[in-house]
C-alpha positions as a printed NumPy array, in Angstrom:
array([[  0.   ,   0.   ,   0.   ],
       [  1.319,   3.406,  -0.902],
       [  1.918,   5.827,   1.924],
       [ -0.037,   9.038,   2.358],
       [  3.153,  11.103,   2.116],
       [  4.073,   9.516,  -1.225],
       [  0.566,  10.084,  -2.613],
       [  0.627,  13.742,  -1.576],
       [  4.044,  14.207,  -3.193],
       [  2.724,  12.683,  -6.421],
       [ -0.363,  14.929,  -6.418],
       [  1.65 ,  18.077,  -5.659],
       [  4.295,  17.11 ,  -8.248],
       [  1.641,  16.558, -10.928],
       [  0.084,  19.909, -10.046],
       [  3.425,  21.708, -10.362],
       [  4.216,  20.055, -13.698],
       [  0.748,  20.91 , -15.04 ],
       [  1.036,  24.495, -13.856],
       [  4.527,  24.934, -15.317],
       [  3.514,  23.618, -18.737],
       [  0.756,  26.239, -18.859],
       [  2.754,  29.163, -17.48 ],
       [  6.12 ,  28.739, -19.241],
       [  4.735,  29.487, -22.749],
       [  3.314,  32.803, -21.499],
       [  6.634,  33.729, -19.91 ],
       [  8.565,  32.85 , -23.075],
       [  6.134,  34.654, -25.387],
       [  6.529,  37.868, -23.397],
       [ 10.227,  37.893, -24.315],
       [ 10.05 ,  36.536, -27.862],
       [  7.778,  37.295, -30.789],
       [  6.521,  34.491, -33.004],
       [  6.733,  34.723, -36.789],
       [  3.517,  35.676, -38.601],
       [  3.249,  32.221, -40.193],
       [  3.299,  30.523, -36.771],
       [  0.666,  32.922, -35.394],
       [ -1.583,  32.273, -38.404],
       [ -1.107,  28.513, -38.002],
       [ -1.93 ,  28.651, -34.276],
       [ -5.102,  30.63 , -34.987],
       [ -6.659,  27.399, -36.311],
       [ -6.052,  25.455, -33.083],
       [ -9.351,  26.425, -31.357],
       [-11.329,  25.458, -34.46 ],
       [ -9.599,  22.092, -34.65 ],
       [-10.158,  21.379, -30.96 ],
       [-13.845,  22.26 , -31.158],
       [-14.249,  20.153, -34.301],
       [-12.624,  17.164, -32.623],
       [-14.896,  17.518, -29.586],
       [-17.94 ,  17.883, -31.83 ],
       [-17.142,  14.815, -33.933],
       [-16.373,  12.692, -30.873],
       [-19.765,  13.661, -29.437],
       [-21.584,  12.703, -32.626],
       [-20.634,   9.034, -32.45 ],
       [-21.156,   6.327, -29.823],
       [-18.401,   3.723, -29.62 ],
       [-19.292,   0.037, -29.476],
       [-16.39 ,  -2.332, -28.863],
       [-15.956,  -4.728, -31.771],
       [-18.446,  -2.847, -33.955],
       [-18.596,   0.323, -35.971],
       [-19.61 ,   3.454, -34.083],
       [-23.226,   4.587, -34.326],
       [-24.525,   8.089, -34.808],
       [-25.811,   9.92 , -31.733],
       [-29.012,  11.395, -33.165],
       [-29.682,  13.676, -30.179],
       [-26.309,  15.395, -30.487],
       [-26.645,  15.619, -34.263],
       [-30.037,  17.324, -34.024],
       [-28.826,  19.663, -31.279],
       [-25.768,  20.607, -33.301],
       [-27.824,  22.001, -36.19 ],
       [-29.15 ,  25.1  , -34.355],
       [-25.866,  25.378, -32.485],
       [-23.831,  25.565, -35.697],
       [-26.323,  28.045, -37.159],
       [-25.999,  30.248, -34.076],
       [-22.214,  30.   , -34.355],
       [-22.263,  31.157, -37.964],
       [-24.678,  33.991, -37.247],
       [-23.475,  35.315, -33.886],
       [-19.802,  34.244, -33.584],
       [-20.317,  34.653, -29.826],
       [-19.212,  31.766, -27.608],
       [-21.812,  32.461, -24.927],
       [-24.645,  32.401, -27.465],
       [-23.308,  29.178, -28.982],
       [-23.104,  27.405, -25.621],
       [-26.571,  28.574, -24.519],
       [-28.177,  27.559, -27.822],
       [-26.451,  24.167, -27.658],
       [-27.596,  23.495, -24.091],
       [-31.165,  24.638, -24.728],
       [-31.511,  22.724, -27.989],
       [-30.172,  19.505, -26.422],
       [-32.504,  19.957, -23.431],
       [-35.51 ,  20.422, -25.726],
       [-34.563,  17.383, -27.811],
       [-34.14 ,  15.228, -24.688],
       [-37.545,  16.352, -23.385],
       [-39.251,  15.605, -26.71 ],
       [-37.579,  12.279, -27.418]])
């Protein structure tokens, strides 16, 4: 059995490592300026992350079989994507997504 002291050291160590990996880029970017090409490339990162989250939510994994489509999430994503195109406001997108999924779950 692992000791309490060891477990606390592991938790604190993981916290420090996580914190450092998030803080060090900000410290370095204050001193250095990135080339325009790198900044333009990094501007696509949020879109890619949101797309990956969206696609992973659209499918349900079944071990040994092909994934199936999650119809609730697909139907809720239609008004959410429309609100994203129209408003380009993250708060509006999240609220529309939550409300549309809630309505679909009540109706189905």
